[in-house]
C-alpha positions as CSV (number, residue, x, y, z in Angstrom):
1,M,74.0,-66.1,-48.7
2,G,74.2,-64.9,-44.9
3,T,78.0,-64.6,-45.5
4,V,77.9,-62.4,-48.7
5,G,74.9,-60.1,-47.3
6,T,77.6,-59.4,-44.3
7,I,80.2,-58.7,-46.4
8,L,78.4,-56.1,-48.8
9,K,77.2,-54.2,-45.5
10,L,80.6,-54.1,-43.9
11,F,81.7,-52.8,-47.4
12,S,79.2,-50.1,-47.4
13,I,80.1,-49.0,-43.9
14,S,83.7,-48.9,-44.9
15,L,82.7,-46.8,-48.4
16,G,80.5,-44.4,-46.0
17,V,83.4,-43.5,-43.6
18,C,85.8,-43.1,-46.8
19,L,83.3,-41.3,-48.5
20,S,81.9,-39.0,-45.7
21,T,78.6,-37.2,-45.9
22,T,78.6,-33.2,-47.0
23,I,75.8,-30.4,-47.1
24,I,75.0,-29.9,-50.4
25,E,73.1,-26.7,-50.2
26,G,72.4,-25.0,-46.6
27,P,69.8,-22.9,-45.1
28,K,69.0,-19.2,-46.3
29,T,68.6,-16.0,-44.4
30,A,65.0,-15.4,-43.8
31,F,62.9,-12.4,-43.5
32,V,59.3,-13.5,-41.7
33,L,56.5,-11.2,-40.4
34,L,55.9,-11.7,-36.9
35,N,53.2,-14.6,-35.5
36,S,53.9,-16.3,-39.2
37,D,55.8,-19.5,-39.7
38,A,59.5,-19.7,-40.8
39,T,61.2,-22.2,-42.8
40,F,64.7,-23.4,-43.6
41,N,66.1,-26.1,-45.8
42,C,69.3,-28.2,-45.6
43,T,70.3,-31.0,-48.4
44,V,72.8,-33.5,-47.4
45,S,74.1,-36.2,-49.7
46,E,73.8,-40.0,-49.2
47,P,74.4,-41.8,-47.2
48,W,73.9,-39.6,-43.4
49,T,73.7,-40.3,-40.3
50,I,72.1,-37.6,-38.1
51,I,71.1,-33.9,-39.1
52,I,71.2,-31.6,-35.8
53,W,69.4,-28.1,-36.2
54,M,70.3,-25.4,-33.8
55,L,68.8,-21.8,-33.0
56,K,71.0,-19.6,-31.0
57,E,73.8,-22.4,-30.9
58,T,71.2,-24.7,-29.1
59,P,69.8,-27.7,-30.6
60,V,66.0,-27.6,-31.4
61,L,65.3,-30.5,-33.4
62,T,67.4,-33.8,-34.0
63,V,66.7,-35.8,-37.5
64,T,67.7,-39.2,-38.1
65,P,66.9,-41.7,-41.2
66,K,64.3,-43.7,-38.5
67,G,62.7,-40.0,-38.1
68,P,63.0,-36.6,-36.2
69,I,63.3,-36.4,-32.4
70,I,61.0,-33.2,-31.7
71,T,61.7,-31.5,-28.0
72,N,60.1,-28.1,-28.6
73,P,56.4,-28.1,-30.4
74,Q,57.4,-24.8,-32.1
75,F,59.8,-26.5,-34.3
76,E,58.8,-29.3,-37.0
77,Q,60.5,-31.1,-39.6
78,R,59.5,-32.0,-43.2
79,N,61.8,-34.2,-45.5
80,Y,62.3,-34.7,-49.5
81,T,64.6,-37.7,-50.5
82,T,66.0,-38.3,-54.1
83,P,68.3,-41.2,-55.0
84,N,71.4,-39.1,-54.0
85,S,70.0,-36.8,-51.2
86,F,68.4,-35.8,-48.4
87,T,66.5,-32.5,-47.9
88,S,65.5,-31.6,-44.4
89,E,62.6,-28.7,-43.8
90,L,62.6,-27.1,-40.3
91,I,59.6,-25.2,-39.5
92,I,59.4,-22.5,-37.1
93,S,55.8,-21.7,-36.0
94,T,54.4,-18.6,-34.9
95,V,57.6,-16.6,-34.8
96,T,58.3,-13.9,-32.4
97,F,61.0,-11.3,-31.5
98,N,62.9,-13.9,-29.8
99,N,63.2,-16.1,-32.5
100,N,65.4,-13.1,-34.1
101,A,68.8,-15.5,-34.4
102,T,70.9,-17.7,-36.5
103,V,69.7,-20.9,-37.7
104,Q,72.3,-23.7,-38.1
105,C,72.3,-27.1,-39.8
106,N,74.8,-29.4,-38.3
107,L,76.3,-32.7,-39.5
108,Q,78.5,-34.7,-37.2
109,T,81.0,-35.4,-40.4
110,D,81.0,-32.5,-42.5
111,G,80.2,-29.6,-40.2
112,S,77.6,-27.2,-40.6
113,Q,76.0,-24.0,-42.5
114,Q,74.2,-21.4,-40.9
115,A,71.3,-18.3,-42.0
116,A,69.9,-15.6,-39.9
117,L,66.2,-15.4,-39.1
118,F,64.8,-11.9,-39.2
119,V,61.2,-11.6,-37.4
120,Q,59.7,-8.1,-38.9
121,V,56.3,-6.0,-38.7
122,D,54.1,-4.3,-41.2
123,G,52.4,-1.5,-40.1
124,T,49.8,0.9,-41.5
125,V,50.2,3.4,-44.4
126,S,48.4,7.0,-44.4
127,F,48.2,10.4,-45.7
128,M,48.2,13.4,-42.9
129,S,45.7,15.2,-44.9
130,T,43.5,14.1,-47.9
131,I,44.1,16.4,-50.9
132,S,41.7,16.0,-53.3
133,S,42.8,19.4,-55.4
134,V,45.8,21.5,-56.1
135,E,46.2,24.9,-58.2
136,I,48.0,24.2,-61.8
137,N,52.2,24.7,-61.7
138,H,51.8,25.0,-57.7
139,S,54.1,23.7,-55.8
140,T,52.1,21.4,-52.8
141,D,53.6,19.2,-50.2
142,I,52.1,16.0,-49.6
143,V,52.7,14.2,-46.1
144,C,52.5,10.4,-45.8
145,N,52.8,8.6,-42.4
146,A,54.0,4.8,-41.9
147,E,53.4,3.8,-38.5
148,N,54.6,1.1,-36.4
149,W,56.9,-0.8,-38.7
150,N,59.7,-2.8,-37.5
151,P,62.3,-2.4,-38.7
152,E,62.3,1.4,-40.5
153,P,60.2,0.7,-43.4
154,T,61.6,1.9,-46.9
155,I,59.2,4.6,-48.1
156,T,58.9,5.5,-52.1
157,W,56.7,7.6,-54.1
158,T,54.8,7.0,-57.6
159,V,52.7,9.6,-59.9
160,N,50.9,7.8,-62.3
161,Q,52.8,4.5,-61.8
162,T,55.9,6.5,-62.4
163,A,58.8,6.6,-59.9
164,V,59.3,9.5,-58.5
165,D,63.3,10.9,-57.8
166,S,64.4,10.3,-54.0
167,K,65.3,14.0,-54.4
168,M,61.5,15.2,-54.7
169,Y,60.7,13.6,-50.8
170,A,62.5,13.7,-47.4
171,T,61.5,11.0,-45.2
172,T,62.3,11.0,-41.4
173,F,61.9,7.7,-38.7
174,H,61.1,8.0,-35.1
175,P,61.4,5.1,-32.7
176,T,58.2,4.0,-30.4
177,S,57.7,1.5,-27.8
178,G,57.9,-2.3,-28.2
179,H,60.7,-2.1,-30.9
180,L,58.9,-0.3,-33.6
181,F,59.2,2.7,-35.7
182,N,57.5,5.5,-37.4
183,A,58.2,7.4,-40.4
184,R,57.1,10.8,-42.1
185,S,57.9,11.4,-45.8
186,T,57.0,14.6,-47.5
187,L,57.0,15.0,-51.3
188,N,57.0,18.5,-52.9
189,L,55.0,18.0,-55.9
190,T,53.9,20.5,-59.1
191,L,51.2,19.1,-60.8
192,S,50.1,20.7,-64.5
193,A,47.5,17.5,-64.7
194,N,45.4,15.3,-63.0
195,A,47.5,12.6,-61.2
196,E,47.6,9.5,-59.1
197,V,49.8,10.1,-56.1
198,V,50.8,6.8,-54.2
199,C,52.7,6.4,-51.4
200,L,54.6,3.2,-50.9
201,A,56.2,1.3,-47.9
202,T,57.7,-1.7,-47.6
203,I,60.1,-4.2,-45.3
204,R,62.2,-7.4,-46.8
205,A,59.2,-9.7,-45.2
206,L,56.6,-8.2,-47.4
207,P,56.0,-9.6,-50.9
208,Q,54.5,-6.5,-52.0
209,P,54.8,-2.9,-50.7
210,K,51.3,-1.4,-48.6
211,T,50.2,1.9,-50.2
212,A,48.0,4.7,-49.8
213,A,47.1,6.5,-53.0
214,L,45.1,9.9,-53.8
215,N,43.7,11.1,-57.1
216,I,44.7,15.0,-57.1
217,T,42.5,17.0,-59.5
218,V,44.3,20.1,-60.9
219,K,42.0,23.3,-61.1
220,P,43.0,26.9,-63.1
221,P,44.7,29.6,-60.8
222,N,42.6,31.3,-58.6
223,Q,39.9,29.2,-58.5
224,D,39.7,27.8,-55.0
225,K,40.4,32.0,-54.2
226,A,37.1,32.7,-56.1
227,W,35.1,29.8,-54.4
228,L,36.4,31.1,-51.1
229,I,35.5,34.9,-51.7
230,V,32.1,33.6,-52.6
231,A,31.5,31.7,-49.7
232,I,32.3,34.9,-47.8
233,V,30.8,37.2,-49.6
234,V,27.3,35.6,-49.8
235,P,26.5,35.1,-46.5
236,I,27.5,38.7,-45.4
237,V,25.1,39.7,-48.2
238,V,22.2,37.7,-46.9
239,A,22.7,38.8,-43.8
240,I,22.5,42.5,-44.8
241,L,19.6,42.0,-46.9
242,L,17.9,40.2,-44.1
243,I,18.5,43.0,-41.7
244,I,17.2,45.8,-44.4
245,L,14.0,43.5,-44.6
246,I,13.7,43.8,-40.8
247,I,13.7,47.4,-40.5
248,V,11.3,47.8,-43.2
249,I,9.0,45.6,-41.6
250,V,8.9,47.2,-38.4
251,L,8.6,51.1,-40.1
252,C,5.7,49.8,-41.9
253,L,4.5,48.1,-38.5
254,K,5.0,51.5,-36.7
255,R,3.1,53.6,-39.6
256,T,0.2,51.2,-39.2
257,K,0.0,51.7,-35.9
258,R,0.4,55.7,-36.3
259,S,-2.5,55.7,-38.8
260,E,-4.6,53.7,-37.0
261,S,-4.1,56.2,-33.8
262,S,-4.9,59.0,-36.2
263,Y,-8.0,57.7,-37.4
264,Q,-9.5,56.5,-34.0
265,N,-8.8,60.3,-32.5
266,E,-10.9,61.4,-35.6
267,L,-13.4,59.1,-35.0
268,R,-13.2,60.2,-31.1
269,K,-13.4,63.9,-32.1
270,I,-16.3,63.3,-34.2
271,S,-18.5,61.6,-31.7
272,S,-17.4,64.0,-29.4
273,R,-18.9,66.5,-31.3
274,K,-21.9,64.9,-32.1
275,S,-22.6,64.6,-28.6
276,L,-21.8,68.1,-27.8
277,E,-24.6,69.2,-30.4
278,A,-26.7,66.7,-29.0
279,A,-26.4,67.6,-25.5
280,V,-27.0,71.8,-27.0
281,N,-30.1,70.2,-28.6
282,D,-31.6,69.0,-25.9
283,Q,-31.0,72.3,-24.0
284,K,-33.1,74.1,-26.7
285,S,-35.7,71.7,-26.8
286,S,-36.2,71.6,-23.1
287,G,-36.1,75.4,-22.4
288,L,-37.6,78.6,-23.9
289,E,-35.4,80.6,-25.5
290,N,-35.3,84.4,-24.4
291,Y,-35.0,86.6,-27.5
292,G,-34.9,89.7,-25.8
293,M,-31.6,89.1,-24.1
294,S,-28.6,90.0,-25.8
295,T,-24.8,90.0,-25.1
296,E,-24.0,92.9,-27.9
297,G,-23.8,96.5,-26.4
298,M,-26.5,98.7,-26.0
299,N,-25.9,100.4,-29.2
300,D,-27.8,97.3,-30.8
301,C,-31.2,98.2,-29.2
302,Q,-33.3,99.3,-31.9
303,V,-37.0,99.5,-32.4
304,S,-38.2,97.6,-35.5
305,P,-40.2,100.2,-37.5
306,S,-42.1,97.5,-39.4
307,I,-43.7,96.4,-35.9
308,P,-46.4,98.9,-34.7
309,L,-46.4,99.7,-31.2
310,P,-49.5,98.3,-29.5
311,H,-51.3,100.5,-27.5
312,H,-53.8,100.1,-24.9
313,V,-56.4,102.7,-23.1
314,D,-58.3,101.8,-20.3
315,S,-61.9,102.6,-21.4
316,W,-63.4,102.0,-18.4
317,P,-66.0,104.9,-17.7
318,G,-65.3,106.9,-14.9
319,K,-61.7,106.3,-14.4
320,N,-58.6,108.5,-15.3
321,N,-57.4,107.2,-18.7
322,N,-53.7,107.1,-16.9
323,M,-51.3,104.7,-18.5
324,L,-48.0,103.8,-18.7
325,E,-46.2,102.5,-21.0
326,M,-43.0,100.1,-20.4
327,P,-40.0,100.6,-22.4
328,V,-39.2,98.9,-25.8
329,V,-37.3,95.7,-25.4
330,P,-34.5,95.8,-27.4
331,V,-34.5,93.6,-30.7
332,S,-32.4,90.4,-30.8
333,N,-30.7,89.4,-34.0
334,H,-31.1,85.6,-34.7
335,G,-29.8,85.2,-38.3
336,S,-31.9,87.2,-40.7
337,R,-34.8,87.7,-38.3
338,K,-35.6,90.4,-35.9
339,I,-38.4,90.5,-33.1
340,A,-39.4,93.1,-31.0
341,I,-41.2,92.3,-28.1
342,N,-43.1,95.1,-26.3
343,Q,-44.7,94.5,-22.8
344,Y,-47.3,97.5,-21.7
345,V,-48.4,97.2,-18.0
346,T,-51.1,99.5,-16.7
347,I,-50.7,101.4,-13.9
348,I,-53.7,100.8,-11.4
349,P,-54.5,103.7,-9.7
350,T,-54.0,103.7,-5.6
351,S,-58.2,103.5,-4.8
352,P,-59.5,100.1,-5.5
353,Q,-59.8,99.2,-8.4
354,K,-60.1,96.6,-10.7
355,T,-56.3,95.9,-12.4
356,K,-56.3,94.4,-16.1
357,H,-52.6,93.0,-17.7
358,V,-52.4,93.0,-21.2
359,T,-49.1,91.4,-22.9
360,A,-48.5,92.0,-26.6
361,V,-46.2,89.9,-28.4
């Protein structure tokens, strides 16, 4: 039995030398996002002896029938076997820009096959300005920005889920620091109805494009201008009305103050007049009015014919009847009254005699 086993073993070795191992399917080029994992597969026929994975022509992982030999923790391996083949899967964890290189699956008996690894960066997508409405059939520029991408992203547009012809928009690119790029795409659009406008940015590493969307409402002509005119005119009219109202209030206040001042002046005049009349009445009541005085001319002097002139004769016996009559006092006019006052004084002779004064009113 032992002899038979040894013979079979030697036969299989010689058969493996004659029938060399081949690479059935080599690795494929991969586009991977930064900081994600990259995988490569290499399928070889049975029997195989050793598989060596190389990056930038440097060995990073060795695979034997007994298992992988790992020298760098960033590189790992999984395997899948069938009766006629063996598949080795290389896993590169948390890729960086330094991993942008050629990946090679190497067999000692059947050469090698290689692929490329591209590490990419997805950035942001946004509109430069948010447009909510446009005038119907009016040409409008819509600008979409894609920032911090690597490599330069591909920008496309859709309107109501229909792709826009590339002749309707233009895209420019600008490099930034850290191997990144910015893109700006301008779409010239003329709408006749409401529409959903979408800007799409994509790179090979993204399974789906990144998007930014706008819902645009189409308005009749000059509707925006009408609102603009209203927004400008209404505040001006309100300001003018407010100024007029302030002027009217000020004029009313001045007129009210003037009326109050005139009324107070009239009250002062009436009070002064009453005070003057009261003073005159006090003077009249406190003194005797001389009705014999007149400020009129001398022609006003007259004797009232209705009042008899009093006559006095000294009737003392033995005395001379000498009498001096006093002149007539002028009549003083007071309204409709005329009062005549006559005074008579008896002249007493030089000889010692009794004197008698008589006053008639």
